[in-house]
MILUM-130680 format. One record per residue (C-alpha): x, y, z; residue number from 1; residue in one letter. Coordinates in pm, 1 decimal. Layout:
REM residues N
@X->X | Y->Y | Z->Z | num->NUM | residu->a
...
REM end
This chain:
REM residues 335
@X->-2919.2 | Y->-3407.9 | Z->177.4 | num->1 | residu->m
@X->-2929.1 | Y->-3715.5 | Z->-44.6 | num->2 | residu->s
@X->-2618.1 | Y->-3758.7 | Z->-249.1 | num->3 | residu->g
@X->-2548.8 | Y->-3891.0 | Z->-593.5 | num->4 | residu->r
@X->-2760.9 | Y->-4209.1 | Z->-627.3 | num->5 | residu->p
@X->-2592.7 | Y->-4545.0 | Z->-666.1 | num->6 | residu->s
@X->-2705.0 | Y->-4870.7 | Z->-818.9 | num->7 | residu->g
@X->-2831.5 | Y->-4946.6 | Z->-1170.3 | num->8 | residu->p
@X->-2942.8 | Y->-4663.3 | Z->-1396.9 | num->9 | residu->f
@X->-3316.0 | Y->-4592.2 | Z->-1383.5 | num->10 | residu->r
@X->-3561.8 | Y->-4372.6 | Z->-1567.0 | num->11 | residu->l
@X->-3526.8 | Y->-4011.8 | Z->-1451.5 | num->12 | residu->g
@X->-3153.1 | Y->-4046.0 | Z->-1382.5 | num->13 | residu->d
@X->-2911.8 | Y->-3794.0 | Z->-1528.1 | num->14 | residu->r
@X->-2632.7 | Y->-3975.0 | Z->-1715.5 | num->15 | residu->v
@X->-2305.5 | Y->-3840.2 | Z->-1851.7 | num->16 | residu->q
@X->-2189.1 | Y->-4014.2 | Z->-2171.4 | num->17 | residu->l
@X->-1828.3 | Y->-3982.6 | Z->-2288.7 | num->18 | residu->t
@X->-1762.8 | Y->-4060.1 | Z->-2654.4 | num->19 | residu->g
@X->-1446.1 | Y->-4193.3 | Z->-2821.9 | num->20 | residu->p
@X->-1294.6 | Y->-3846.0 | Z->-2863.3 | num->21 | residu->k
@X->-1379.7 | Y->-3735.3 | Z->-2509.4 | num->22 | residu->g
@X->-1690.5 | Y->-3541.6 | Z->-2607.2 | num->23 | residu->r
@X->-1948.4 | Y->-3530.8 | Z->-2329.2 | num->24 | residu->l
@X->-2324.3 | Y->-3572.3 | Z->-2362.9 | num->25 | residu->h
@X->-2548.5 | Y->-3531.7 | Z->-2057.0 | num->26 | residu->t
@X->-2896.2 | Y->-3681.9 | Z->-2084.2 | num->27 | residu->i
@X->-3191.3 | Y->-3754.9 | Z->-1856.9 | num->28 | residu->t
@X->-3320.9 | Y->-4108.1 | Z->-1908.5 | num->29 | residu->l
@X->-3683.1 | Y->-4109.6 | Z->-2027.5 | num->30 | residu->r
@X->-3929.5 | Y->-4373.1 | Z->-2143.9 | num->31 | residu->e
@X->-3879.8 | Y->-4412.3 | Z->-2518.9 | num->32 | residu->g
@X->-3599.3 | Y->-4152.3 | Z->-2519.3 | num->33 | residu->g
@X->-3313.9 | Y->-4148.9 | Z->-2768.4 | num->34 | residu->e
@X->-2988.2 | Y->-3957.5 | Z->-2804.9 | num->35 | residu->m
@X->-2917.2 | Y->-3863.0 | Z->-3166.6 | num->36 | residu->h
@X->-2569.6 | Y->-3769.9 | Z->-3291.1 | num->37 | residu->t
@X->-2401.0 | Y->-3782.0 | Z->-3633.0 | num->38 | residu->h
@X->-2262.3 | Y->-4119.5 | Z->-3518.1 | num->39 | residu->h
@X->-2608.7 | Y->-4271.0 | Z->-3484.0 | num->40 | residu->g
@X->-2871.2 | Y->-4326.0 | Z->-3215.0 | num->41 | residu->v
@X->-2839.3 | Y->-4444.4 | Z->-2856.4 | num->42 | residu->l
@X->-3164.3 | Y->-4555.6 | Z->-2693.8 | num->43 | residu->r
@X->-3219.7 | Y->-4459.2 | Z->-2331.6 | num->44 | residu->h
@X->-3365.0 | Y->-4807.4 | Z->-2272.7 | num->45 | residu->a
@X->-3019.9 | Y->-4955.3 | Z->-2344.8 | num->46 | residu->d
@X->-2887.0 | Y->-4779.6 | Z->-2032.5 | num->47 | residu->l
@X->-3168.4 | Y->-4863.6 | Z->-1789.8 | num->48 | residu->v
@X->-3060.5 | Y->-5139.7 | Z->-1552.3 | num->49 | residu->g
@X->-2688.0 | Y->-5112.3 | Z->-1625.5 | num->50 | residu->l
@X->-2447.1 | Y->-5034.5 | Z->-1339.2 | num->51 | residu->p
@X->-2267.3 | Y->-4702.1 | Z->-1309.6 | num->52 | residu->d
@X->-1949.2 | Y->-4703.0 | Z->-1518.2 | num->53 | residu->g
@X->-2083.1 | Y->-4922.6 | Z->-1798.8 | num->54 | residu->s
@X->-1991.0 | Y->-4895.3 | Z->-2167.4 | num->55 | residu->v
@X->-2274.6 | Y->-4892.0 | Z->-2422.8 | num->56 | residu->v
@X->-2271.4 | Y->-4898.2 | Z->-2800.7 | num->57 | residu->t
@X->-2487.1 | Y->-4680.0 | Z->-3025.4 | num->58 | residu->g
@X->-2640.0 | Y->-4779.1 | Z->-3358.1 | num->59 | residu->s
@X->-2333.7 | Y->-4647.7 | Z->-3542.5 | num->60 | residu->g
@X->-2095.5 | Y->-4871.1 | Z->-3350.8 | num->61 | residu->g
@X->-1952.4 | Y->-4592.3 | Z->-3133.4 | num->62 | residu->h
@X->-1894.9 | Y->-4674.9 | Z->-2767.6 | num->63 | residu->e
@X->-1988.9 | Y->-4443.6 | Z->-2481.2 | num->64 | residu->y
@X->-1880.6 | Y->-4458.0 | Z->-2118.1 | num->65 | residu->l
@X->-2189.0 | Y->-4400.2 | Z->-1900.5 | num->66 | residu->a
@X->-2149.9 | Y->-4245.0 | Z->-1554.7 | num->67 | residu->l
@X->-2375.2 | Y->-4051.9 | Z->-1321.4 | num->68 | residu->r
@X->-2240.8 | Y->-3695.3 | Z->-1313.4 | num->69 | residu->p
@X->-2041.6 | Y->-3585.6 | Z->-1011.5 | num->70 | residu->l
@X->-2167.1 | Y->-3266.6 | Z->-850.2 | num->71 | residu->l
@X->-1898.9 | Y->-3066.3 | Z->-1031.1 | num->72 | residu->r
@X->-2014.7 | Y->-3216.8 | Z->-1363.8 | num->73 | residu->d
@X->-2379.0 | Y->-3149.2 | Z->-1286.5 | num->74 | residu->f
@X->-2338.0 | Y->-2781.3 | Z->-1200.4 | num->75 | residu->v
@X->-2138.5 | Y->-2718.2 | Z->-1519.1 | num->76 | residu->m
@X->-2408.9 | Y->-2869.5 | Z->-1741.9 | num->77 | residu->s
@X->-2734.9 | Y->-2778.6 | Z->-1564.5 | num->78 | residu->m
@X->-2975.4 | Y->-2512.9 | Z->-1702.1 | num->79 | residu->p
@X->-2875.5 | Y->-2162.6 | Z->-1593.1 | num->80 | residu->r
@X->-3074.5 | Y->-1852.2 | Z->-1523.3 | num->81 | residu->g
@X->-2779.9 | Y->-1659.1 | Z->-1381.9 | num->82 | residu->a
@X->-2406.1 | Y->-1727.2 | Z->-1398.9 | num->83 | residu->a
@X->-2293.5 | Y->-2005.5 | Z->-1166.1 | num->84 | residu->i
@X->-2024.3 | Y->-2019.2 | Z->-900.8 | num->85 | residu->v
@X->-1753.5 | Y->-2242.9 | Z->-1050.9 | num->86 | residu->y
@X->-1655.2 | Y->-2557.1 | Z->-857.5 | num->87 | residu->p
@X->-1308.0 | Y->-2417.1 | Z->-787.4 | num->88 | residu->k
@X->-1462.8 | Y->-2114.9 | Z->-615.5 | num->89 | residu->d
@X->-1734.0 | Y->-2318.7 | Z->-441.7 | num->90 | residu->a
@X->-1465.4 | Y->-2539.0 | Z->-286.9 | num->91 | residu->a
@X->-1278.6 | Y->-2234.3 | Z->-158.5 | num->92 | residu->q
@X->-1599.4 | Y->-2078.1 | Z->-25.9 | num->93 | residu->i
@X->-1675.3 | Y->-2390.8 | Z->176.8 | num->94 | residu->v
@X->-1315.5 | Y->-2394.9 | Z->305.3 | num->95 | residu->a
@X->-1256.6 | Y->-2025.3 | Z->379.2 | num->96 | residu->e
@X->-1601.4 | Y->-1973.0 | Z->533.0 | num->97 | residu->a
@X->-1551.2 | Y->-2296.4 | Z->728.9 | num->98 | residu->d
@X->-1898.2 | Y->-2429.6 | Z->643.3 | num->99 | residu->v
@X->-1949.0 | Y->-2724.9 | Z->875.9 | num->100 | residu->f
@X->-2211.4 | Y->-2999.8 | Z->928.9 | num->101 | residu->p
@X->-2506.6 | Y->-2861.3 | Z->1123.6 | num->102 | residu->g
@X->-2434.1 | Y->-2496.2 | Z->1040.5 | num->103 | residu->a
@X->-2704.2 | Y->-2235.3 | Z->978.1 | num->104 | residu->v
@X->-2602.0 | Y->-2072.3 | Z->649.2 | num->105 | residu->v
@X->-2745.1 | Y->-1780.2 | Z->452.1 | num->106 | residu->v
@X->-2662.8 | Y->-1723.1 | Z->85.7 | num->107 | residu->e
@X->-2765.7 | Y->-1438.6 | Z->-146.2 | num->108 | residu->a
@X->-2832.0 | Y->-1449.8 | Z->-433.4 | num->109 | residu->g
@X->-2915.7 | Y->-1804.1 | Z->-518.4 | num->110 | residu->v
@X->-2847.1 | Y->-1763.5 | Z->-892.2 | num->111 | residu->g
@X->-2891.0 | Y->-2101.4 | Z->-1062.3 | num->112 | residu->s
@X->-2844.1 | Y->-2308.5 | Z->-746.4 | num->113 | residu->g
@X->-2485.8 | Y->-2427.5 | Z->-802.3 | num->114 | residu->a
@X->-2349.0 | Y->-2294.0 | Z->-473.3 | num->115 | residu->l
@X->-2666.0 | Y->-2406.0 | Z->-294.3 | num->116 | residu->s
@X->-2583.6 | Y->-2767.1 | Z->-380.3 | num->117 | residu->l
@X->-2230.0 | Y->-2740.4 | Z->-243.2 | num->118 | residu->w
@X->-2353.0 | Y->-2570.7 | Z->73.8 | num->119 | residu->l
@X->-2627.1 | Y->-2830.8 | Z->128.9 | num->120 | residu->l
@X->-2371.3 | Y->-3107.4 | Z->98.7 | num->121 | residu->r
@X->-2138.2 | Y->-2930.9 | Z->345.3 | num->122 | residu->a
@X->-2397.2 | Y->-2859.9 | Z->617.2 | num->123 | residu->i
@X->-2548.9 | Y->-3208.5 | Z->604.5 | num->124 | residu->g
@X->-2904.4 | Y->-3303.1 | Z->705.9 | num->125 | residu->p
@X->-2869.2 | Y->-3137.7 | Z->1049.0 | num->126 | residu->q
@X->-2781.4 | Y->-2795.5 | Z->905.4 | num->127 | residu->g
@X->-3005.1 | Y->-2529.0 | Z->755.3 | num->128 | residu->r
@X->-2960.0 | Y->-2326.1 | Z->438.1 | num->129 | residu->l
@X->-3168.0 | Y->-2016.7 | Z->364.8 | num->130 | residu->v
@X->-3114.5 | Y->-1878.9 | Z->13.4 | num->131 | residu->s
@X->-3230.2 | Y->-1528.8 | Z->-83.6 | num->132 | residu->f
@X->-3298.1 | Y->-1427.9 | Z->-443.4 | num->133 | residu->e
@X->-3455.5 | Y->-1110.1 | Z->-579.2 | num->134 | residu->r
@X->-3590.8 | Y->-1269.2 | Z->-899.8 | num->135 | residu->r
@X->-3857.6 | Y->-1538.5 | Z->-890.8 | num->136 | residu->e
@X->-3749.7 | Y->-1680.9 | Z->-1229.9 | num->137 | residu->d
@X->-3391.5 | Y->-1730.1 | Z->-1110.1 | num->138 | residu->f
@X->-3523.3 | Y->-1886.3 | Z->-788.9 | num->139 | residu->a
@X->-3735.5 | Y->-2130.2 | Z->-992.2 | num->140 | residu->e
@X->-3433.2 | Y->-2241.0 | Z->-1198.0 | num->141 | residu->v
@X->-3235.2 | Y->-2292.8 | Z->-875.4 | num->142 | residu->a
@X->-3515.2 | Y->-2495.6 | Z->-712.5 | num->143 | residu->r
@X->-3547.5 | Y->-2716.5 | Z->-1019.6 | num->144 | residu->a
@X->-3172.3 | Y->-2774.6 | Z->-1045.0 | num->145 | residu->n
@X->-3143.0 | Y->-2872.8 | Z->-678.7 | num->146 | residu->v
@X->-3446.4 | Y->-3102.5 | Z->-707.3 | num->147 | residu->e
@X->-3295.6 | Y->-3262.7 | Z->-1018.6 | num->148 | residu->t
@X->-2971.3 | Y->-3350.4 | Z->-843.9 | num->149 | residu->f
@X->-3119.2 | Y->-3447.5 | Z->-507.1 | num->150 | residu->v
@X->-3437.5 | Y->-3611.5 | Z->-634.6 | num->151 | residu->g
@X->-3658.4 | Y->-3398.6 | Z->-409.2 | num->152 | residu->d
@X->-3666.1 | Y->-3064.6 | Z->-230.1 | num->153 | residu->t
@X->-3429.1 | Y->-3079.1 | Z->70.6 | num->154 | residu->p
@X->-3620.3 | Y->-3030.5 | Z->395.9 | num->155 | residu->e
@X->-3342.4 | Y->-2813.3 | Z->537.8 | num->156 | residu->n
@X->-3340.1 | Y->-2568.3 | Z->244.7 | num->157 | residu->w
@X->-3557.2 | Y->-2258.6 | Z->210.5 | num->158 | residu->e
@X->-3561.7 | Y->-2015.1 | Z->-83.0 | num->159 | residu->v
@X->-3682.0 | Y->-1665.1 | Z->1.1 | num->160 | residu->v
@X->-3768.0 | Y->-1434.6 | Z->-288.9 | num->161 | residu->v
@X->-3690.2 | Y->-1079.1 | Z->-184.4 | num->162 | residu->g
@X->-3419.9 | Y->-828.0 | Z->-103.1 | num->163 | residu->d
@X->-3176.2 | Y->-960.2 | Z->159.1 | num->164 | residu->l
@X->-3153.4 | Y->-620.8 | Z->328.7 | num->165 | residu->a
@X->-3523.0 | Y->-631.2 | Z->422.9 | num->166 | residu->t
@X->-3602.3 | Y->-1003.6 | Z->415.7 | num->167 | residu->a
@X->-3315.7 | Y->-1133.9 | Z->632.2 | num->168 | residu->l
@X->-3429.8 | Y->-967.8 | Z->959.1 | num->169 | residu->p
@X->-3783.1 | Y->-1095.1 | Z->892.2 | num->170 | residu->e
@X->-3668.5 | Y->-1453.0 | Z->827.1 | num->171 | residu->t
@X->-3403.0 | Y->-1524.7 | Z->1089.6 | num->172 | residu->l
@X->-3352.3 | Y->-1389.2 | Z->1442.1 | num->173 | residu->p
@X->-3049.6 | Y->-1181.6 | Z->1532.9 | num->174 | residu->a
@X->-2723.7 | Y->-1361.3 | Z->1617.3 | num->175 | residu->a
@X->-2858.3 | Y->-1695.4 | Z->1489.4 | num->176 | residu->s
@X->-2660.7 | Y->-1744.7 | Z->1165.8 | num->177 | residu->v
@X->-2320.9 | Y->-1916.0 | Z->1152.7 | num->178 | residu->d
@X->-2215.4 | Y->-1830.1 | Z->797.9 | num->179 | residu->r
@X->-2327.0 | Y->-1580.5 | Z->531.5 | num->180 | residu->v
@X->-2219.4 | Y->-1599.1 | Z->165.9 | num->181 | residu->v
@X->-2297.9 | Y->-1299.0 | Z->-54.5 | num->182 | residu->l
@X->-2282.0 | Y->-1336.4 | Z->-433.1 | num->183 | residu->d
@X->-2423.6 | Y->-1004.4 | Z->-550.5 | num->184 | residu->m
@X->-2332.4 | Y->-683.6 | Z->-728.1 | num->185 | residu->l
@X->-2310.5 | Y->-458.2 | Z->-420.4 | num->186 | residu->a
@X->-2267.0 | Y->-674.3 | Z->-108.9 | num->187 | residu->p
@X->-2169.0 | Y->-374.2 | Z->106.0 | num->188 | residu->w
@X->-2534.5 | Y->-266.8 | Z->98.9 | num->189 | residu->e
@X->-2623.5 | Y->-574.5 | Z->308.3 | num->190 | residu->c
@X->-2328.9 | Y->-588.0 | Z->551.1 | num->191 | residu->i
@X->-2518.6 | Y->-413.4 | Z->831.9 | num->192 | residu->d
@X->-2809.5 | Y->-661.6 | Z->837.0 | num->193 | residu->v
@X->-2560.7 | Y->-947.0 | Z->798.2 | num->194 | residu->v
@X->-2373.5 | Y->-823.9 | Z->1105.6 | num->195 | residu->a
@X->-2697.9 | Y->-833.2 | Z->1305.2 | num->196 | residu->d
@X->-2781.2 | Y->-1185.7 | Z->1186.0 | num->197 | residu->a
@X->-2437.1 | Y->-1338.7 | Z->1248.6 | num->198 | residu->l
@X->-2348.0 | Y->-1504.8 | Z->1574.6 | num->199 | residu->t
@X->-2023.6 | Y->-1376.0 | Z->1735.1 | num->200 | residu->p
@X->-1734.4 | Y->-1545.8 | Z->1558.5 | num->201 | residu->g
@X->-1950.4 | Y->-1614.7 | Z->1251.6 | num->202 | residu->g
@X->-1813.7 | Y->-1562.3 | Z->901.0 | num->203 | residu->v
@X->-1932.1 | Y->-1338.6 | Z->619.2 | num->204 | residu->v
@X->-1783.6 | Y->-1414.9 | Z->277.4 | num->205 | residu->l
@X->-1842.2 | Y->-1211.3 | Z->-39.0 | num->206 | residu->c
@X->-1787.8 | Y->-1331.8 | Z->-395.7 | num->207 | residu->y
@X->-1721.3 | Y->-1036.2 | Z->-628.5 | num->208 | residu->v
@X->-1603.7 | Y->-1001.7 | Z->-986.8 | num->209 | residu->a
@X->-1383.0 | Y->-691.4 | Z->-997.3 | num->210 | residu->t
@X->-1099.4 | Y->-535.4 | Z->-800.9 | num->211 | residu->a
@X->-1302.0 | Y->-218.2 | Z->-743.5 | num->212 | residu->t
@X->-1582.4 | Y->-419.9 | Z->-582.5 | num->213 | residu->q
@X->-1324.6 | Y->-603.2 | Z->-373.4 | num->214 | residu->l
@X->-1179.9 | Y->-274.4 | Z->-248.7 | num->215 | residu->s
@X->-1515.6 | Y->-129.5 | Z->-154.6 | num->216 | residu->r
@X->-1624.7 | Y->-441.5 | Z->35.9 | num->217 | residu->v
@X->-1298.4 | Y->-443.4 | Z->230.1 | num->218 | residu->a
@X->-1324.7 | Y->-76.7 | Z->328.3 | num->219 | residu->e
@X->-1690.0 | Y->-112.9 | Z->427.8 | num->220 | residu->y
@X->-1615.9 | Y->-413.4 | Z->647.9 | num->221 | residu->l
@X->-1334.8 | Y->-220.9 | Z->817.4 | num->222 | residu->r
@X->-1552.4 | Y->87.2 | Z->853.9 | num->223 | residu->g
@X->-1823.9 | Y->-93.8 | Z->1049.5 | num->224 | residu->t
@X->-1587.6 | Y->-186.7 | Z->1330.1 | num->225 | residu->g
@X->-1791.5 | Y->-506.7 | Z->1369.8 | num->226 | residu->l
@X->-1558.3 | Y->-751.4 | Z->1195.9 | num->227 | residu->f
@X->-1202.0 | Y->-874.4 | Z->1196.7 | num->228 | residu->t
@X->-973.6 | Y->-735.3 | Z->928.2 | num->229 | residu->d
@X->-1088.1 | Y->-896.5 | Z->601.6 | num->230 | residu->p
@X->-884.1 | Y->-1143.6 | Z->400.4 | num->231 | residu->e
@X->-909.6 | Y->-1181.3 | Z->23.0 | num->232 | residu->a
@X->-798.8 | Y->-1425.1 | Z->-245.6 | num->233 | residu->s
@X->-867.8 | Y->-1558.1 | Z->-593.3 | num->234 | residu->e
@X->-828.1 | Y->-1914.1 | Z->-717.9 | num->235 | residu->t
@X->-684.1 | Y->-2020.4 | Z->-1051.8 | num->236 | residu->m
@X->-680.0 | Y->-2383.0 | Z->-1165.6 | num->237 | residu->v
@X->-438.4 | Y->-2508.1 | Z->-1431.7 | num->238 | residu->r
@X->-473.8 | Y->-2865.8 | Z->-1551.4 | num->239 | residu->g
@X->-185.0 | Y->-3081.0 | Z->-1672.7 | num->240 | residu->w
@X->-149.5 | Y->-3308.6 | Z->-1973.3 | num->241 | residu->h
@X->0.6 | Y->-3635.6 | Z->-1847.2 | num->242 | residu->v
@X->62.2 | Y->-3906.2 | Z->-2107.0 | num->243 | residu->e
@X->380.2 | Y->-4110.8 | Z->-2091.7 | num->244 | residu->g
@X->673.5 | Y->-3871.0 | Z->-2097.0 | num->245 | residu->l
@X->456.9 | Y->-3592.8 | Z->-2244.2 | num->246 | residu->a
@X->395.4 | Y->-3412.1 | Z->-1916.9 | num->247 | residu->v
@X->318.0 | Y->-3041.7 | Z->-1948.8 | num->248 | residu->r
@X->66.5 | Y->-2777.7 | Z->-1838.8 | num->249 | residu->p
@X->-256.0 | Y->-2761.1 | Z->-2038.7 | num->250 | residu->d
@X->-272.0 | Y->-2478.7 | Z->-2290.3 | num->251 | residu->h
@X->-596.6 | Y->-2359.8 | Z->-2133.4 | num->252 | residu->r
@X->-677.7 | Y->-2289.4 | Z->-1771.0 | num->253 | residu->m
@X->-968.0 | Y->-2165.8 | Z->-1559.8 | num->254 | residu->i
@X->-819.9 | Y->-1835.2 | Z->-1451.8 | num->255 | residu->a
@X->-1000.9 | Y->-1540.9 | Z->-1294.0 | num->256 | residu->h
@X->-1369.1 | Y->-1596.2 | Z->-1221.5 | num->257 | residu->t
@X->-1405.0 | Y->-1388.1 | Z->-906.3 | num->258 | residu->g
@X->-1252.6 | Y->-1271.2 | Z->-579.1 | num->259 | residu->f
@X->-1337.7 | Y->-1403.7 | Z->-234.0 | num->260 | residu->l
@X->-1323.5 | Y->-1173.0 | Z->66.6 | num->261 | residu->i
@X->-1418.5 | Y->-1282.2 | Z->416.8 | num->262 | residu->w
@X->-1416.3 | Y->-1164.0 | Z->778.2 | num->263 | residu->a
@X->-1544.4 | Y->-1279.6 | Z->1119.0 | num->264 | residu->r
@X->-1803.1 | Y->-1112.8 | Z->1338.5 | num->265 | residu->r
@X->-1668.8 | Y->-959.6 | Z->1659.1 | num->266 | residu->l
@X->-1847.4 | Y->-997.6 | Z->1990.6 | num->267 | residu->a
@X->-2082.5 | Y->-709.4 | Z->2081.3 | num->268 | residu->p
@X->-1880.3 | Y->-418.6 | Z->2213.7 | num->269 | residu->g
@X->-1545.4 | Y->-572.9 | Z->2119.4 | num->270 | residu->a
@X->-1288.3 | Y->-356.2 | Z->1941.6 | num->271 | residu->v
@X->-1028.4 | Y->-534.0 | Z->1729.6 | num->272 | residu->a
@X->-665.0 | Y->-430.5 | Z->1786.3 | num->273 | residu->p
@X->-570.6 | Y->-162.2 | Z->1538.7 | num->274 | residu->e
@X->-355.6 | Y->-276.5 | Z->1248.1 | num->275 | residu->q
@X->-105.0 | Y->-33.2 | Z->1108.8 | num->276 | residu->k
@X->-123.8 | Y->17.8 | Z->734.0 | num->277 | residu->r
@X->-34.9 | Y->281.3 | Z->479.5 | num->278 | residu->r
@X->-296.6 | Y->542.9 | Z->402.1 | num->279 | residu->a
@X->-494.9 | Y->477.3 | Z->86.9 | num->280 | residu->s
@X->-782.8 | Y->623.9 | Z->-108.3 | num->281 | residu->k
@X->-1105.3 | Y->471.6 | Z->28.1 | num->282 | residu->s
@X->-1378.8 | Y->705.6 | Z->-96.1 | num->283 | residu->s
@X->-1612.2 | Y->628.8 | Z->-385.5 | num->284 | residu->y
@X->-1841.6 | Y->839.9 | Z->-600.4 | num->285 | residu->s
@X->-2165.0 | Y->754.2 | Z->-778.9 | num->286 | residu->d
@X->-1962.8 | Y->738.4 | Z->-1101.7 | num->287 | residu->e
@X->-1749.2 | Y->463.4 | Z->-950.0 | num->288 | residu->d
@X->-2058.1 | Y->260.3 | Z->-864.1 | num->289 | residu->v
@X->-2173.4 | Y->280.3 | Z->-1226.8 | num->290 | residu->e
@X->-1859.8 | Y->88.2 | Z->-1323.7 | num->291 | residu->l
@X->-1987.5 | Y->-213.4 | Z->-1126.8 | num->292 | residu->w
@X->-2304.4 | Y->-284.3 | Z->-1323.0 | num->293 | residu->t
@X->-2338.1 | Y->-643.9 | Z->-1452.8 | num->294 | residu->p
@X->-2266.6 | Y->-539.6 | Z->-1810.5 | num->295 | residu->g
@X->-1960.0 | Y->-339.7 | Z->-1715.1 | num->296 | residu->a
@X->-1803.2 | Y->-631.7 | Z->-1528.0 | num->297 | residu->v
@X->-1861.6 | Y->-869.1 | Z->-1817.9 | num->298 | residu->g
@X->-2186.2 | Y->-1044.0 | Z->-1717.9 | num->299 | residu->d
@X->-2404.5 | Y->-1113.0 | Z->-2020.0 | num->300 | residu->r
@X->-2770.7 | Y->-1033.6 | Z->-1964.9 | num->301 | residu->e
@X->-2998.5 | Y->-1328.2 | Z->-2041.8 | num->302 | residu->i
@X->-3307.5 | Y->-1251.9 | Z->-2251.2 | num->303 | residu->t
@X->-3653.9 | Y->-1318.9 | Z->-2108.0 | num->304 | residu->d
@X->-3723.7 | Y->-1571.3 | Z->-2386.2 | num->305 | residu->k
@X->-3403.0 | Y->-1761.8 | Z->-2319.5 | num->306 | residu->n
@X->-3465.0 | Y->-1755.4 | Z->-1945.6 | num->307 | residu->l
@X->-3817.4 | Y->-1896.3 | Z->-1987.0 | num->308 | residu->r
@X->-3668.5 | Y->-2178.7 | Z->-2193.3 | num->309 | residu->k
@X->-3413.4 | Y->-2259.0 | Z->-1922.7 | num->310 | residu->r
@X->-3681.5 | Y->-2254.5 | Z->-1654.6 | num->311 | residu->v
@X->-3876.3 | Y->-2512.0 | Z->-1856.3 | num->312 | residu->r
@X->-3565.9 | Y->-2727.8 | Z->-1905.9 | num->313 | residu->e
@X->-3479.6 | Y->-2716.5 | Z->-1537.1 | num->314 | residu->a
@X->-3837.2 | Y->-2796.7 | Z->-1432.9 | num->315 | residu->r
@X->-3861.5 | Y->-3095.6 | Z->-1671.3 | num->316 | residu->r
@X->-3538.4 | Y->-3239.6 | Z->-1532.7 | num->317 | residu->a
@X->-3653.7 | Y->-3183.2 | Z->-1173.5 | num->318 | residu->a
@X->-3992.3 | Y->-3348.2 | Z->-1236.0 | num->319 | residu->d
@X->-3822.1 | Y->-3651.3 | Z->-1390.3 | num->320 | residu->a
@X->-3581.4 | Y->-3685.2 | Z->-1096.1 | num->321 | residu->a
@X->-3857.5 | Y->-3650.2 | Z->-836.5 | num->322 | residu->i
@X->-4075.4 | Y->-3906.1 | Z->-1016.7 | num->323 | residu->e
@X->-3784.0 | Y->-4150.4 | Z->-1033.1 | num->324 | residu->a
@X->-3718.4 | Y->-4105.0 | Z->-660.7 | num->325 | residu->q
@X->-4082.7 | Y->-4169.9 | Z->-573.4 | num->326 | residu->r
@X->-4112.9 | Y->-4465.1 | Z->-810.6 | num->327 | residu->r
@X->-3795.8 | Y->-4622.3 | Z->-674.7 | num->328 | residu->d
@X->-3917.6 | Y->-4581.9 | Z->-316.3 | num->329 | residu->g
@X->-3570.5 | Y->-4627.1 | Z->-167.7 | num->330 | residu->a
@X->-3347.6 | Y->-4353.8 | Z->-19.1 | num->331 | residu->p
@X->-3035.6 | Y->-4257.7 | Z->-207.8 | num->332 | residu->d
@X->-2691.3 | Y->-4323.1 | Z->-64.4 | num->333 | residu->a
@X->-2554.9 | Y->-4050.7 | Z->160.0 | num->334 | residu->s
@X->-2298.7 | Y->-3809.0 | Z->20.2 | num->335 | residu->a
REM end
C-alpha cells in the first residue's frame, strides 16, 4: 500500500490547514480552487509546489500551516456513510489481533473505510484484505475514501458486497484466513463461518458498542468450543494540556466508543482446558436482541439524501487523488 505522499504539494493532494487559533481546514487542491473563510481567501495555486510543512498567507493576512494529513487526521475528516472506527480503537485492533505484514485479513462491515486503511497499512503489500459490506452505498464511500488516501485502488484489497455469513465461504477457502475483524450489530451470527475460515491459531476480534453485545459475543464464543477463552477491553484516551507550568488533563477526552473482544481459533479436535468461573446468566430472549438495534445503542441513521451527498464527495476526492497519481507518474513513498 502506498503511504502518505511526500514532496511538494500538487493538484489533487489533500492538505490540512491550521489557522492562528488552531482551527483546522482540510481541502483538496484543485485547478482554480479557493478556500473562503471570514478571514479572506486562500488560493489553492499558492500551495502548489510548496514543501510539506509550509506556512502560507491568505488575502486577509492570516497565516496557515499547511501539512498533508496523517492517516489519523484523514479518517476523522473524510466523508462518512457509516460511523468510523476511531484511531484509538483501530490501533488496539491492530495490536490485539496481531495484524502482521503478509497476513490474510477479513473485515466486516467495511463502513466508511477507516479501519480498512489501518489494516492495509499493517498487512503491507504482501498481505491481503477482503472487506465485506452489506450495503453498496457504504461500500462505494469506503472505496472512494481508500482511493483518495492511497491515490489508487490497492491491488491487495477486495470489497465484497453481501452478507458475510453466506459470502465468506464463497470467497475464501476454509482455514485460509489469519485474522477476522467484525464490526457489526450481531457478530455472533457469523462466528461459525468465521471459525471455518480461520487457520488454527488465527484471531477473531469483534468491535461492539454495548455491554449486552459484549456479553453475548463472549458466551457464543465459549459455547462453540472452537476458540480460546475470549478477552475483552475498551480504550479511553485523555489528552493533556502542557504549557509552561500549566500542566493538567484536558477537560475533554475520547471516552467510550466501543468494546473489543477477541479469541484464537483452536486446532481441529482440540479441547481447551476448562476454566473455573462463577455461574452467570447467559441466556437471551428476542426482547434482549431488540435492545441492540443501531438506534437503541446510539447510532444515528443517515438519510438517503445525505448519504448520496457523501458518496459524491468521496468519489470527487478519490477521482482527484487518482488523477494526481497518474499525472505525477511516480510512486509514493512507502508507509
